[in-house]
C-alpha positions in Angstrom: 147.3 80.6 99.8 144.6 83.0 100.5 146.1 85.7 98.5 144.4 84.5 95.4 141.1 85.9 96.9 142.3 89.4 97.9 140.9 90.8 94.6 137.4 89.5 95.2 137.2 90.2 99.1 139.1 93.6 98.7 137.9 94.8 95.5 134.8 93.1 94.0 132.7 93.1 97.0 133.7 96.8 97.8 132.2 98.0 94.5 128.9 98.8 96.4 130.9 101.1 98.8 131.4 103.6 95.8 127.8 104.8 95.5 127.4 104.3 99.4 130.1 107.1 99.7 128.1 109.4 97.3 125.0 109.0 99.5 126.8 109.6 102.5 128.3 112.9 101.4 124.9 113.8 100.0 123.2 113.2 103.1 121.6 116.5 104.8 123.7 116.1 107.9 126.6 117.2 105.7 125.3 119.6 103.3 121.6 120.6 103.9 121.5 123.3 101.0 122.3 120.6 98.4 119.4 118.4 99.4 117.2 121.1 97.8 118.7 120.7 94.4 116.8 118.5 92.0 119.8 117.1 90.4 121.5 116.3 93.6 118.4 114.3 94.8 118.4 112.5 91.4 122.0 111.7 91.9 121.4 110.6 95.6 118.4 108.5 94.6 120.4 106.8 91.7 123.2 106.0 94.1 121.0 104.7 96.7 119.5 102.2 94.0 123.1 101.5 92.6 124.2 100.8 96.2 121.4 98.5 96.7 121.7 96.7 93.7 125.5 96.3 93.9 125.5 95.1 97.7 122.8 92.5 97.0 124.6 91.3 93.8 128.2 91.2 95.2 127.5 90.6 99.0 124.3 88.4 98.9 124.7 86.4 95.9 128.7 86.2 95.0 130.0 86.4 98.4 128.3 83.3 99.6 129.2 81.4 96.3 132.9 82.1 96.5 132.9 81.2 100.3 131.2 78.0 100.0 132.3 77.0 96.5 135.9 78.0 96.5 137.3 79.3 100.0 136.1 76.6 102.3 137.1 73.8 99.7 140.4 75.2 99.4 141.0 75.6 103.0 139.8 72.0 103.5 142.3 70.7 100.9 145.0 72.5 102.6 144.3 71.3 106.0 143.9 67.7 104.6 147.3 67.9 103.0 149.4 69.7 105.5 148.6 69.1 109.4 150.7 72.2 110.1 148.3 74.3 108.4 145.0 73.0 110.2 144.9 75.7 112.8 145.1 78.4 110.1 142.8 76.6 107.8 140.1 76.4 110.8 140.7 80.0 111.7 140.3 81.2 108.3 137.0 79.1 107.7 135.8 80.5 110.9 136.5 84.1 109.6 135.0 83.2 106.2 131.8 82.1 107.8 131.6 84.8 110.2 132.1 87.6 107.7 129.3 85.7 105.5 127.0 85.8 108.3 127.4 89.5 108.6 126.9 90.2 104.8 123.7 88.2 105.1 122.6 90.2 108.0 123.4 93.6 106.4 121.4 92.1 103.2 118.6 91.6 105.5 118.6 95.2 106.7 119.0 96.5 103.1 115.9 94.2 101.8 114.0 95.6 104.7 114.6 99.2 103.6 113.6 98.4 100.1 110.5 96.9 101.3 109.8 99.8 103.5 110.4 102.4 100.7 108.2 100.3 98.4 105.3 100.4 100.9 105.5 96.8 101.8 105.8 95.5 105.4 108.8 97.3 106.9 108.2 95.3 110.1 108.0 98.0 112.9 105.7 100.8 113.9 108.5 103.3 113.0 108.1 102.2 109.3 104.5 102.8 109.3 105.0 106.1 110.9 107.7 107.1 108.5 105.2 106.3 105.6 102.4 108.5 107.1 105.1 111.3 107.5 106.1 111.1 104.1 102.7 111.4 102.9 102.7 115.0 104.3 103.7 117.9 101.9 106.1 119.2 104.8 108.2 116.1 104.7 107.7 114.6 101.3 111.1 116.0 100.1 112.8 114.3 102.8 111.3 110.8 102.3 114.0 110.0 100.0 116.7 111.2 102.3 116.2 108.5 105.1 119.7 106.4 105.5 119.9 102.7 105.1 119.4 102.1 108.6 116.1 103.8 108.6 117.1 106.9 110.5 115.4 110.1 109.4 117.4 113.2 108.9 116.8 116.1 110.7 114.8 118.7 108.8 116.1 122.2 108.6 
């Protein structure tokens, strides 16, 4: 009865993974020489924006809607109609809520990175230091290469 949701959970929410893979490939830890090319830097920046937008749309907005609006009511209905399915429905409900909380945690991390990039409150001394370093000419070109978790790429 949960196969109905496979296209959503296995497909739609994974749309954000496509630009994330491009960002990962273009990270300086893989190909330092590529980061110096303007078009590659533009592609990297565009994919970062696309990743953040798709992630927030699919995993922060749609994921909770589907879990609370469809999955949990369906599991409740299955459990209420068939006593043999109560354990499976309970496990499915727990997993759905657990994954939902994980998506919201990751969304929080992404929103913090967006705020840090825009010059808002990043919430840590490291974010203030990274903004100061990014203003220097030597590190300005690497300021856009910070990964989603806030780690700075090693400069060559």
